[in-house]
N, C-alpha and C positions, 0 to 999 in steps of 0.2 A: 297817146292815151285813144282808147276807143270812144265811141258814142257816149257822152254823159248822159243822157236821157236812159240810155237801156240799163246803164252801170248805176244809176241812182234809184231806178225802180225797186231794186232790191233792198235798200237800206231804210232801215227803221226811221221814220221821219221825227219821233219824238227824242227830246234830251235825255239823255241817262248820264249817271255818274261814271266818272273815268277814273282809273288809277293812276295816281300823277307819277309815282314811280316808273309805270311800264311807258308812259310817254317820254319821261326824262331818260330812260334806258335806250331809246332810239337814237340818241344824239347825245352829245357830250352834256346838255344840261336842260331844263325845262324851258327855260327861255328861248333856247334855239329851237327847239321842237316847235313851240308856239309860234315863232317866226316863221318856220317852215310852214306849218298848217294856215297860219293866216295869208302868207303870200298866194298859197294855192288856191285859197278860198276867194279870194280876190279875182283870182285869174278864170275861176269857175264862173263865178258872178258877172264878169263882163262877157264872157263867151255866151252864156245862157240869155242874157239881156239882148246881144245882138242876134242870137237866133231867134227869140222870141219878137223882137221887132221886125225881123226879115220876115217872118211869116204873117204879122198881122199888117204890115205895108201891103200885102197882096188884097187886101180886103179894103183899102182906103181908096178913095176917088177924090178926084180934085174938085168936083162940083157938089161935095155934100152941103145940104141946106137942113135945117131943122125938119122940114117935110119929108125930105128925102132919107133921113137916118133910119134904117131899119134894123132889128136885131138880126145879127146873123148868127145863127146856131153854130156852124161851123167854127167862127171865130170865137164865140164863147167858150166852146169844147177845147180848142187850143189854149186859151187863156186858163180855164180851170186846171187843165193837164200840167202847165208849169207852176200853177199855185199848189198843186199837191207834191210836187218834187220837194225832197228834204232840202234843208237850208244847204247853201254852198259850203260853209264850216262843217257839216255833218259830214259830207261827202269826201272834203278833204281830210278830217280826222280819220274815217275810213281806209281812205288810201295810204294815209301816213302808218297807220298801224298795222297795215297789211304789207308793209314794205313795197308800195306801187308807186312812192315818190323817190326821185333820187335827188340830192343836194350836196353841194360842196361849198367849202369856206373859198370866199375871195381872198387870194393874196393881197395883203397890204404892204405897202412901202411907205414906212412912216419917216424915211430919210428924207431931208429936203436940200 
């Protein structure tokens, strides 16, 4: 997958109604589709969180005290940028509906 931030910027961040039949048609049933979408949303959430924490760590110092804490405009802008990104579930839904995700069934051996 390419850079999440650049891909997410073109996605409408507000929630909207979806046709359940279209979602179900992408896999064998609606529940399977929702598992794929939620799994991808969790992956995106973890990735975005790590990325944001990494960027904000650049601004932290070991000697912060109440007197030394200053508002850092660049840090605030980075935080605002990530807040404006669509919800990871919205991004995952778009990827799923546009066939950008691949998934497969795990083979189960129920014999003991």
